[in-house]
Short mmCIF file of the C-alpha atoms (twelve columns), coordinates in Angstrom:
data_MODEL
# 
_entry.id   MODEL 
# 
loop_
_atom_site.group_PDB 
_atom_site.id 
_atom_site.type_symbol 
_atom_site.label_atom_id 
_atom_site.label_alt_id 
_atom_site.label_comp_id 
_atom_site.label_asym_id 
_atom_site.label_seq_id 
_atom_site.Cartn_x 
_atom_site.Cartn_y 
_atom_site.Cartn_z 
_atom_site.pdbx_PDB_model_num 
ATOM 1   C CA . MET A 1   0.088  0.011   -0.172  1 
ATOM 2   C CA . ARG A 2   0.999  3.375   -0.846  1 
ATOM 3   C CA . ILE A 3   0.321  6.711   0.668   1 
ATOM 4   C CA . LYS A 4   1.745  10.308  0.452   1 
ATOM 5   C CA . PRO A 5   3.184  12.125  3.245   1 
ATOM 6   C CA . GLU A 6   0.370  14.404  3.556   1 
ATOM 7   C CA . GLN A 7   -1.961 11.320  4.151   1 
ATOM 8   C CA . LEU A 8   0.049  9.641   6.922   1 
ATOM 9   C CA . VAL A 9   -1.667 11.431  9.725   1 
ATOM 10  C CA . ALA A 10  -5.222 10.298  8.759   1 
ATOM 11  C CA . HIS A 11  -3.737 7.032   8.022   1 
ATOM 12  C CA . LEU A 12  -2.577 6.783   11.619  1 
ATOM 13  C CA . GLY A 13  -5.480 7.676   12.953  1 
ATOM 14  C CA . LYS A 14  -6.313 3.889   13.079  1 
ATOM 15  C CA . ALA A 15  -4.285 1.135   14.505  1 
ATOM 16  C CA . PRO A 16  -0.750 1.178   12.997  1 
ATOM 17  C CA . ARG A 17  0.124  -1.535  10.551  1 
ATOM 18  C CA . ALA A 18  2.714  -3.991  11.477  1 
ATOM 19  C CA . LEU A 19  5.267  -2.461  8.944   1 
ATOM 20  C CA . TYR A 20  6.220  0.945   7.335   1 
ATOM 21  C CA . CYS A 21  8.910  2.087   4.922   1 
ATOM 22  C CA . VAL A 22  9.512  5.698   4.397   1 
ATOM 23  C CA . TYR A 23  12.028 6.742   1.761   1 
ATOM 24  C CA . GLY A 24  13.219 9.513   -0.298  1 
ATOM 25  C CA . ASP A 25  15.682 12.360  -0.688  1 
ATOM 26  C CA . GLU A 26  14.360 15.119  2.067   1 
ATOM 27  C CA . PRO A 27  15.686 14.327  5.434   1 
ATOM 28  C CA . LEU A 28  13.541 16.804  7.121   1 
ATOM 29  C CA . LEU A 29  10.241 15.424  5.727   1 
ATOM 30  C CA . ILE A 30  11.637 11.461  6.104   1 
ATOM 31  C CA . LEU A 31  12.578 12.514  9.825   1 
ATOM 32  C CA . GLU A 32  9.032  14.008  10.386  1 
ATOM 33  C CA . SER A 33  7.203  11.193  8.572   1 
ATOM 34  C CA . ALA A 34  9.478  8.360   10.709  1 
ATOM 35  C CA . ASP A 35  8.405  10.666  14.135  1 
ATOM 36  C CA . GLN A 36  4.546  10.582  13.388  1 
ATOM 37  C CA . ILE A 37  4.897  6.532   12.742  1 
ATOM 38  C CA . ARG A 38  6.364  6.306   16.064  1 
ATOM 39  C CA . LEU A 39  4.329  8.507   18.043  1 
ATOM 40  C CA . ALA A 40  1.300  6.719   16.801  1 
ATOM 41  C CA . ALA A 41  3.095  3.415   17.803  1 
ATOM 42  C CA . ARG A 42  3.807  4.473   21.358  1 
ATOM 43  C CA . GLU A 43  0.253  5.650   21.635  1 
ATOM 44  C CA . HIS A 44  -0.946 2.231   20.842  1 
ATOM 45  C CA . GLY A 45  0.997  0.616   23.527  1 
ATOM 46  C CA . TYR A 46  4.407  -0.084  21.384  1 
ATOM 47  C CA . GLN A 47  6.619  1.098   23.898  1 
ATOM 48  C CA . GLU A 48  10.102 -1.024  23.766  1 
ATOM 49  C CA . ARG A 49  11.970 0.332   20.908  1 
ATOM 50  C CA . GLU A 50  14.846 -1.674  18.707  1 
ATOM 51  C CA . ILE A 51  17.136 0.294   16.408  1 
ATOM 52  C CA . HIS A 52  19.055 -1.646  13.924  1 
ATOM 53  C CA . GLN A 53  21.697 0.376   11.789  1 
ATOM 54  C CA . ILE A 54  22.313 -1.708  8.486   1 
ATOM 55  C CA . GLU A 55  25.542 -0.861  7.147   1 
ATOM 56  C CA . GLY A 56  28.758 -2.414  6.707   1 
ATOM 57  C CA . ARG A 57  28.697 -5.756  7.923   1 
ATOM 58  C CA . TYR A 58  25.453 -6.072  9.445   1 
ATOM 59  C CA . ASN A 59  24.421 -9.821  10.667  1 
ATOM 60  C CA . TRP A 60  21.348 -10.143 8.475   1 
ATOM 61  C CA . ALA A 61  20.491 -13.455 9.673   1 
ATOM 62  C CA . GLY A 62  19.908 -11.938 13.134  1 
ATOM 63  C CA . LEU A 63  17.215 -10.138 11.660  1 
ATOM 64  C CA . LEU A 64  15.105 -13.305 11.704  1 
ATOM 65  C CA . GLU A 65  16.041 -13.817 15.012  1 
ATOM 66  C CA . ILE A 66  14.010 -10.826 16.256  1 
ATOM 67  C CA . GLY A 67  10.585 -12.526 15.288  1 
ATOM 68  C CA . HIS A 68  11.281 -15.892 17.219  1 
ATOM 69  C CA . ASN A 69  12.493 -13.663 20.473  1 
ATOM 70  C CA . LEU A 70  9.720  -12.354 23.058  1 
ATOM 71  C CA . SER A 71  9.940  -8.915  24.229  1 
ATOM 72  C CA . LEU A 72  12.470 -8.491  27.133  1 
ATOM 73  C CA . PHE A 73  9.586  -6.904  29.348  1 
ATOM 74  C CA . GLY A 74  6.566  -8.526  27.823  1 
ATOM 75  C CA . ASP A 75  5.800  -5.249  25.823  1 
ATOM 76  C CA . ARG A 76  4.790  -4.444  22.364  1 
ATOM 77  C CA . ARG A 77  7.918  -3.737  20.209  1 
ATOM 78  C CA . PHE A 78  8.818  -0.833  17.949  1 
ATOM 79  C CA . ILE A 79  11.522 -2.039  15.322  1 
ATOM 80  C CA . GLU A 80  13.526 0.285   13.450  1 
ATOM 81  C CA . LEU A 81  15.621 -0.653  10.325  1 
ATOM 82  C CA . ARG A 82  17.859 2.020   8.946   1 
ATOM 83  C CA . ILE A 83  19.596 1.296   5.598   1 
ATOM 84  C CA . PRO A 84  21.170 4.448   4.570   1 
ATOM 85  C CA . SER A 85  22.742 2.888   1.481   1 
ATOM 86  C CA . GLY A 86  19.263 1.749   0.126   1 
ATOM 87  C CA . LYS A 87  21.100 -1.238  -0.788  1 
ATOM 88  C CA . PRO A 88  20.586 -4.067  1.448   1 
ATOM 89  C CA . GLY A 89  22.997 -6.410  -0.929  1 
ATOM 90  C CA . ASN A 90  21.988 -10.347 -2.294  1 
ATOM 91  C CA . ASP A 91  22.057 -11.373 1.617   1 
ATOM 92  C CA . GLY A 92  19.989 -8.688  2.985   1 
ATOM 93  C CA . SER A 93  17.378 -8.791  0.055   1 
ATOM 94  C CA . LYS A 94  16.761 -12.465 0.697   1 
ATOM 95  C CA . ILE A 95  16.433 -11.763 4.449   1 
ATOM 96  C CA . LEU A 96  14.046 -8.961  3.845   1 
ATOM 97  C CA . GLN A 97  11.864 -10.914 1.733   1 
ATOM 98  C CA . GLN A 98  11.447 -13.764 4.535   1 
ATOM 99  C CA . TYR A 99  11.427 -11.229 7.220   1 
ATOM 100 C CA . CYS A 100 8.200  -9.544  5.480   1 
ATOM 101 C CA . ALA A 101 6.792  -12.853 5.030   1 
ATOM 102 C CA . ALA A 102 6.582  -13.605 8.571   1 
ATOM 103 C CA . LEU A 103 6.685  -10.142 10.313  1 
ATOM 104 C CA . PRO A 104 7.436  -10.404 14.071  1 
ATOM 105 C CA . ALA A 105 4.393  -10.494 16.474  1 
ATOM 106 C CA . ASP A 106 3.010  -7.672  18.514  1 
ATOM 107 C CA . SER A 107 5.711  -5.464  16.725  1 
ATOM 108 C CA . VAL A 108 5.397  -2.512  14.157  1 
ATOM 109 C CA . THR A 109 8.465  -2.236  11.966  1 
ATOM 110 C CA . LEU A 110 9.657  0.708   10.226  1 
ATOM 111 C CA . VAL A 111 12.217 0.701   7.591   1 
ATOM 112 C CA . THR A 112 13.986 4.165   6.557   1 
ATOM 113 C CA . LEU A 113 15.630 4.387   2.984   1 
ATOM 114 C CA . PRO A 114 17.197 6.951   0.645   1 
ATOM 115 C CA . LYS A 115 16.015 8.066   -2.590  1 
ATOM 116 C CA . LEU A 116 15.777 4.901   -4.309  1 
ATOM 117 C CA . ASP A 117 16.809 4.448   -8.243  1 
ATOM 118 C CA . ARG A 118 14.508 2.478   -10.554 1 
ATOM 119 C CA . THR A 119 16.589 -0.801  -9.994  1 
ATOM 120 C CA . ALA A 120 15.953 -0.638  -6.216  1 
ATOM 121 C CA . LEU A 121 11.964 -0.098  -6.711  1 
ATOM 122 C CA . ALA A 122 11.947 -3.222  -9.177  1 
ATOM 123 C CA . ALA A 123 13.884 -5.290  -6.533  1 
ATOM 124 C CA . LYS A 124 12.309 -8.171  -4.945  1 
ATOM 125 C CA . TRP A 125 12.972 -7.014  -1.559  1 
ATOM 126 C CA . PHE A 126 11.421 -3.735  -2.070  1 
ATOM 127 C CA . GLY A 127 8.259  -5.464  -3.644  1 
ATOM 128 C CA . ALA A 128 8.008  -7.589  -0.283  1 
ATOM 129 C CA . ILE A 129 8.084  -4.451  1.936   1 
ATOM 130 C CA . GLU A 130 5.466  -2.980  -0.389  1 
ATOM 131 C CA . GLN A 131 2.850  -6.168  -0.146  1 
ATOM 132 C CA . ALA A 132 3.530  -6.362  3.498   1 
ATOM 133 C CA . GLY A 133 3.078  -2.951  4.500   1 
ATOM 134 C CA . VAL A 134 2.806  0.833   4.047   1 
ATOM 135 C CA . THR A 135 5.414  2.545   1.691   1 
ATOM 136 C CA . VAL A 136 5.628  6.409   2.089   1 
ATOM 137 C CA . ASN A 137 7.599  8.412   -0.815  1 
ATOM 138 C CA . VAL A 138 8.847  11.695  0.480   1 
ATOM 139 C CA . TYR A 139 9.536  14.188  -2.716  1 
ATOM 140 C CA . PRO A 140 11.346 17.186  -1.891  1 
ATOM 141 C CA . VAL A 141 9.413  20.362  -2.118  1 
ATOM 142 C CA . SER A 142 9.967  22.092  -5.231  1 
ATOM 143 C CA . LEU A 143 11.136 26.031  -5.306  1 
ATOM 144 C CA . GLU A 144 7.605  26.805  -6.829  1 
ATOM 145 C CA . HIS A 145 5.548  25.098  -3.839  1 
ATOM 146 C CA . MET A 146 8.178  26.624  -1.241  1 
ATOM 147 C CA . PRO A 147 6.511  29.627  -0.204  1 
ATOM 148 C CA . ARG A 148 3.241  27.860  0.185   1 
ATOM 149 C CA . TRP A 149 5.242  25.087  2.650   1 
ATOM 150 C CA . ILE A 150 6.648  27.736  4.580   1 
ATOM 151 C CA . GLY A 151 3.304  29.558  4.809   1 
ATOM 152 C CA . GLU A 152 1.693  25.920  6.052   1 
ATOM 153 C CA . ARG A 153 4.678  25.661  8.562   1 
ATOM 154 C CA . LEU A 154 4.122  29.340  10.128  1 
ATOM 155 C CA . ALA A 155 0.181  28.833  10.305  1 
ATOM 156 C CA . ARG A 156 1.039  25.789  12.603  1 
ATOM 157 C CA . GLN A 157 2.632  28.106  15.185  1 
ATOM 158 C CA . ASN A 158 -0.200 30.571  14.674  1 
ATOM 159 C CA . GLN A 159 1.618  33.088  12.268  1 
ATOM 160 C CA . GLN A 160 1.016  34.407  9.097   1 
ATOM 161 C CA . ALA A 161 3.083  36.351  6.230   1 
ATOM 162 C CA . ASP A 162 1.873  37.860  3.064   1 
ATOM 163 C CA . LYS A 163 3.459  37.179  -0.370  1 
ATOM 164 C CA . ASP A 164 6.406  39.024  -0.648  1 
ATOM 165 C CA . THR A 165 7.800  37.689  3.137   1 
ATOM 166 C CA . LEU A 166 7.166  34.181  1.830   1 
ATOM 167 C CA . GLY A 167 8.932  34.837  -1.299  1 
ATOM 168 C CA . PHE A 168 12.082 36.406  0.713   1 
ATOM 169 C CA . LEU A 169 11.993 33.411  2.911   1 
ATOM 170 C CA . THR A 170 12.289 31.255  -0.113  1 
ATOM 171 C CA . GLN A 171 15.016 32.879  -1.923  1 
ATOM 172 C CA . LYS A 172 16.939 33.067  1.614   1 
ATOM 173 C CA . VAL A 173 16.779 29.329  2.288   1 
ATOM 174 C CA . GLU A 174 17.029 28.223  -1.472  1 
ATOM 175 C CA . GLY A 175 14.842 24.858  -1.166  1 
ATOM 176 C CA . ASN A 176 16.861 23.915  1.818   1 
ATOM 177 C CA . LEU A 177 13.716 22.645  3.997   1 
ATOM 178 C CA . LEU A 178 15.999 21.913  7.426   1 
ATOM 179 C CA . ALA A 179 17.199 25.381  7.117   1 
ATOM 180 C CA . ALA A 180 13.738 26.680  6.218   1 
ATOM 181 C CA . GLN A 181 12.385 25.208  9.256   1 
ATOM 182 C CA . GLN A 182 15.281 26.490  11.594  1 
ATOM 183 C CA . GLU A 183 14.105 29.796  10.436  1 
ATOM 184 C CA . ILE A 184 10.373 29.261  10.862  1 
ATOM 185 C CA . ARG A 185 11.259 28.295  14.464  1 
ATOM 186 C CA . LYS A 186 13.031 31.139  14.904  1 
ATOM 187 C CA . LEU A 187 10.198 33.344  13.627  1 
ATOM 188 C CA . ALA A 188 8.062  31.816  16.420  1 
ATOM 189 C CA . LEU A 189 10.801 32.770  19.200  1 
ATOM 190 C CA . LEU A 190 11.287 36.346  17.970  1 
ATOM 191 C CA . PHE A 191 7.526  37.556  17.418  1 
ATOM 192 C CA . PRO A 192 3.872  37.028  18.608  1 
ATOM 193 C CA . ALA A 193 1.262  35.242  16.795  1 
ATOM 194 C CA . GLY A 194 -0.315 37.145  13.997  1 
ATOM 195 C CA . GLN A 195 0.880  38.662  10.872  1 
ATOM 196 C CA . LEU A 196 4.355  39.257  10.483  1 
ATOM 197 C CA . ASP A 197 6.217  41.990  9.054   1 
ATOM 198 C CA . PHE A 198 7.985  42.039  6.230   1 
ATOM 199 C CA . ALA A 199 10.915 44.579  7.512   1 
ATOM 200 C CA . LEU A 200 11.382 42.881  10.811  1 
ATOM 201 C CA . VAL A 201 11.513 39.525  9.240   1 
ATOM 202 C CA . ARG A 202 14.297 40.739  6.649   1 
ATOM 203 C CA . GLU A 203 16.420 41.818  9.837   1 
ATOM 204 C CA . ALA A 204 16.101 38.618  11.489  1 
ATOM 205 C CA . VAL A 205 16.547 36.230  8.713   1 
ATOM 206 C CA . LEU A 206 20.152 34.595  8.156   1 
ATOM 207 C CA . ASP A 207 21.040 34.045  4.687   1 
ATOM 208 C CA . VAL A 208 21.192 30.212  5.268   1 
ATOM 209 C CA . ALA A 209 20.721 29.058  1.572   1 
ATOM 210 C CA . ARG A 210 22.919 26.465  0.397   1 
ATOM 211 C CA . TYR A 211 23.787 26.184  -3.060  1 
ATOM 212 C CA . ASP A 212 24.481 23.344  -5.028  1 
ATOM 213 C CA . VAL A 213 24.850 21.941  -8.844  1 
ATOM 214 C CA . PHE A 214 21.464 20.207  -8.803  1 
ATOM 215 C CA . LYS A 215 19.845 23.416  -7.978  1 
ATOM 216 C CA . LEU A 216 21.720 25.085  -10.580 1 
ATOM 217 C CA . ALA A 217 20.523 22.527  -13.051 1 
ATOM 218 C CA . ASP A 218 16.804 23.221  -12.394 1 
ATOM 219 C CA . ALA A 219 17.223 26.773  -12.387 1 
ATOM 220 C CA . LEU A 220 18.619 26.414  -16.043 1 
ATOM 221 C CA . LEU A 221 15.938 24.130  -17.393 1 
ATOM 222 C CA . ALA A 222 13.582 26.562  -15.939 1 
ATOM 223 C CA . SER A 223 15.206 29.571  -17.690 1 
ATOM 224 C CA . ASP A 224 15.447 31.371  -14.317 1 
ATOM 225 C CA . ILE A 225 18.325 33.409  -15.021 1 
ATOM 226 C CA . PRO A 226 17.892 35.458  -11.688 1 
ATOM 227 C CA . ARG A 227 18.348 32.511  -9.726  1 
ATOM 228 C CA . LEU A 228 20.691 30.869  -11.547 1 
ATOM 229 C CA . ILE A 229 23.067 33.509  -11.638 1 
ATOM 230 C CA . ARG A 230 22.717 33.930  -7.992  1 
ATOM 231 C CA . ILE A 231 23.438 30.377  -7.266  1 
ATOM 232 C CA . LEU A 232 26.521 30.520  -9.671  1 
ATOM 233 C CA . ASP A 233 27.283 33.710  -7.489  1 
ATOM 234 C CA . GLY A 234 26.956 31.388  -4.407  1 
ATOM 235 C CA . LEU A 235 28.953 28.280  -5.667  1 
ATOM 236 C CA . ARG A 236 32.030 30.556  -6.627  1 
ATOM 237 C CA . GLN A 237 32.004 32.397  -3.365  1 
ATOM 238 C CA . GLU A 238 31.858 28.701  -1.578  1 
ATOM 239 C CA . GLY A 239 34.578 27.761  -3.730  1 
ATOM 240 C CA . GLU A 240 33.314 25.585  -5.882  1 
ATOM 241 C CA . ALA A 241 34.977 23.791  -8.692  1 
ATOM 242 C CA . SER A 242 33.949 25.372  -11.907 1 
ATOM 243 C CA . THR A 243 34.628 21.875  -13.473 1 
ATOM 244 C CA . LEU A 244 31.672 20.543  -11.838 1 
ATOM 245 C CA . ILE A 245 29.667 23.601  -12.461 1 
ATOM 246 C CA . LEU A 246 30.009 22.978  -16.204 1 
ATOM 247 C CA . TRP A 247 29.764 19.322  -15.925 1 
ATOM 248 C CA . ALA A 248 25.859 19.649  -14.296 1 
ATOM 249 C CA . MET A 249 24.959 22.337  -17.158 1 
ATOM 250 C CA . THR A 250 26.297 20.148  -20.173 1 
ATOM 251 C CA . ARG A 251 24.457 16.958  -18.607 1 
ATOM 252 C CA . GLU A 252 21.002 18.645  -18.958 1 
ATOM 253 C CA . LEU A 253 22.127 20.321  -22.403 1 
ATOM 254 C CA . ARG A 254 22.937 16.654  -23.675 1 
ATOM 255 C CA . ILE A 255 20.102 15.157  -22.185 1 
ATOM 256 C CA . LEU A 256 17.811 17.702  -23.967 1 
ATOM 257 C CA . ALA A 257 19.738 17.132  -27.362 1 
ATOM 258 C CA . ARG A 258 19.328 13.624  -27.004 1 
ATOM 259 C CA . LEU A 259 15.512 13.769  -26.389 1 
ATOM 260 C CA . LYS A 260 15.194 15.893  -29.385 1 
ATOM 261 C CA . ASP A 261 17.193 13.086  -31.382 1 
ATOM 262 C CA . LEU A 262 14.500 10.564  -29.876 1 
ATOM 263 C CA . LYS A 263 11.294 12.674  -30.394 1 
ATOM 264 C CA . SER A 264 8.886  10.523  -32.734 1 
ATOM 265 C CA . PRO A 265 5.199  10.845  -32.932 1 
ATOM 266 C CA . ALA A 266 5.379  6.732   -32.384 1 
ATOM 267 C CA . ARG A 267 7.384  7.183   -29.275 1 
ATOM 268 C CA . PRO A 268 5.742  8.052   -26.078 1 
ATOM 269 C CA . SER A 269 7.232  11.271  -24.252 1 
ATOM 270 C CA . ALA A 270 7.588  8.992   -20.969 1 
ATOM 271 C CA . GLN A 271 9.516  6.429   -22.942 1 
ATOM 272 C CA . SER A 272 11.960 8.834   -24.222 1 
ATOM 273 C CA . MET A 273 12.282 10.505  -21.023 1 
ATOM 274 C CA . ARG A 274 13.677 7.232   -19.118 1 
ATOM 275 C CA . GLU A 275 15.917 6.134   -21.837 1 
ATOM 276 C CA . ALA A 276 17.553 9.711   -21.556 1 
ATOM 277 C CA . GLY A 277 17.759 8.699   -17.955 1 
ATOM 278 C CA . VAL A 278 15.288 11.869  -16.906 1 
ATOM 279 C CA . TRP A 279 13.663 10.896  -13.395 1 
ATOM 280 C CA . GLU A 280 9.945  11.099  -12.967 1 
ATOM 281 C CA . ASN A 281 9.712  14.041  -10.705 1 
ATOM 282 C CA . ARG A 282 11.618 16.010  -13.232 1 
ATOM 283 C CA . GLN A 283 9.866  15.140  -16.288 1 
ATOM 284 C CA . ALA A 284 7.562  17.868  -16.454 1 
ATOM 285 C CA . LEU A 285 10.447 20.418  -15.880 1 
ATOM 286 C CA . VAL A 286 12.567 18.775  -18.411 1 
ATOM 287 C CA . GLU A 287 9.471  18.891  -21.341 1 
ATOM 288 C CA . ARG A 288 8.947  22.333  -20.663 1 
ATOM 289 C CA . ALA A 289 12.579 23.183  -21.253 1 
ATOM 290 C CA . LEU A 290 12.447 20.963  -24.241 1 
ATOM 291 C CA . ARG A 291 9.424  22.841  -26.131 1 
ATOM 292 C CA . ARG A 292 10.685 26.084  -25.173 1 
ATOM 293 C CA . THR A 293 14.606 25.022  -26.638 1 
ATOM 294 C CA . SER A 294 15.162 25.126  -30.401 1 
ATOM 295 C CA . ARG A 295 18.263 22.501  -31.737 1 
ATOM 296 C CA . GLU A 296 19.884 25.312  -32.920 1 
ATOM 297 C CA . THR A 297 20.273 26.841  -29.376 1 
ATOM 298 C CA . LEU A 298 21.276 23.519  -27.691 1 
ATOM 299 C CA . VAL A 299 23.978 23.201  -30.535 1 
ATOM 300 C CA . ASN A 300 25.315 26.384  -29.962 1 
ATOM 301 C CA . CYS A 301 25.213 25.793  -26.174 1 
ATOM 302 C CA . LEU A 302 27.232 22.621  -26.458 1 
ATOM 303 C CA . HIS A 303 29.750 24.649  -28.439 1 
ATOM 304 C CA . GLN A 304 30.093 27.075  -25.859 1 
ATOM 305 C CA . THR A 305 30.530 24.047  -23.134 1 
ATOM 306 C CA . ALA A 306 33.490 23.096  -25.327 1 
ATOM 307 C CA . ALA A 307 35.072 26.598  -25.147 1 
ATOM 308 C CA . ILE A 308 34.595 27.005  -21.221 1 
ATOM 309 C CA . ASP A 309 36.116 23.562  -20.821 1 
ATOM 310 C CA . ARG A 310 39.169 24.908  -22.553 1 
ATOM 311 C CA . MET A 311 39.316 28.123  -20.374 1 
ATOM 312 C CA . ILE A 312 38.954 25.769  -17.283 1 
ATOM 313 C CA . LYS A 313 42.211 23.822  -18.363 1 
ATOM 314 C CA . GLY A 314 44.128 26.938  -19.187 1 
ATOM 315 C CA . LEU A 315 44.048 26.802  -22.889 1 
ATOM 316 C CA . ASP A 316 42.033 29.981  -23.031 1 
ATOM 317 C CA . ASN A 317 42.629 33.341  -21.141 1 
ATOM 318 C CA . ASN A 318 39.012 34.025  -20.646 1 
ATOM 319 C CA . ASP A 319 37.325 33.753  -17.272 1 
ATOM 320 C CA . PRO A 320 35.146 30.362  -17.168 1 
ATOM 321 C CA . TRP A 321 32.536 32.093  -14.783 1 
ATOM 322 C CA . THR A 322 31.549 34.844  -16.877 1 
ATOM 323 C CA . ALA A 323 31.345 32.170  -19.682 1 
ATOM 324 C CA . LEU A 324 29.100 30.140  -17.634 1 
ATOM 325 C CA . GLU A 325 26.702 33.327  -16.919 1 
ATOM 326 C CA . ARG A 326 26.765 33.619  -20.753 1 
ATOM 327 C CA . LEU A 327 25.884 29.976  -21.476 1 
ATOM 328 C CA . ALA A 328 22.944 30.327  -19.438 1 
ATOM 329 C CA . LEU A 329 21.865 33.819  -21.176 1 
ATOM 330 C CA . THR A 330 22.249 31.652  -24.650 1 
ATOM 331 C CA . PHE A 331 20.101 28.913  -23.419 1 
ATOM 332 C CA . SER A 332 17.143 31.003  -22.166 1 
ATOM 333 C CA . GLY A 333 17.322 33.329  -25.001 1 
ATOM 334 C CA . HIS A 334 18.726 36.176  -23.330 1 
ATOM 335 C CA . ALA A 335 22.295 36.201  -24.950 1 
ATOM 336 C CA . SER A 336 22.248 39.725  -25.693 1 
ATOM 337 C CA . ASN A 337 21.002 40.926  -22.266 1 
ATOM 338 C CA . LYS A 338 23.331 42.096  -19.413 1 
ATOM 339 C CA . ARG A 339 24.193 40.449  -16.506 1 
ATOM 340 C CA . LEU A 340 20.840 39.515  -14.460 1 
ATOM 341 C CA . ILE A 341 21.239 39.807  -10.656 1 
ATOM 342 C CA . THR A 342 18.355 40.264  -7.867  1 
# 
């Protein structure tokens, strides 16, 4: 059974199921979902807690013994299986299937995993977890939905903010939910319930943006030039290698070029996306970029990446960071515009 994170509270209003699995690539939301499951289990009498950190040379055979051993105090048990790698291996795969086929009595088991690739999602061990329990796939909050997410969090502490304030907070945390949560909690300590004043919030909030090449790639595909330039500046100030920046931008351009080649009335768009290695949660973003960008522009941009590579290697005296900005402008159709910064 699959449910969304926002459905979890309603689901846990009933007696908890014997097995839950929370997975994804957003640590804060995984932690919060897991906490909700722990709380519901505790409220239903599952007091004794066992934690199994599965990494290195974990004794998988010992996992099966859990089901045969009685609780030390005769209590109901809450068993956590944390698999930070998301790859249990051959032995782990077999044991997990056996474990799911005969779940321990008087126990609730929670399995936490990172974001899983297509191979893991199709694996027998994950199929066994889905069949025996409830899976919760945690997706990151997109930048587009971040203002609403922040607004909902503020409402939980009886505070409200206008559009400008929410936009400001979104820009400052740059998609980092942990940082956003810290700032939201800080606002609860600094200001009373009610409408927040933008000027006061601006003074109180630190610049907690954490820039990375994946956010840069999303900004490129969205042709969000102000954001892209801001991320480029942040990465440069943080000492990130221009080689990595070029790699990230080139990768997106090559994916778009390949999709142009794969495009055919007889070939479904989703199939082409899979063949090009585009994750499902990014397909809409890539599709919009594909419709907006001509083949000629892509060829021009790829020529620019080759020139930037020569700059990075010292074969050209021009500044690669300036060239990276120019590449972004070319892709977005603003090649003649001056540098855009917000």
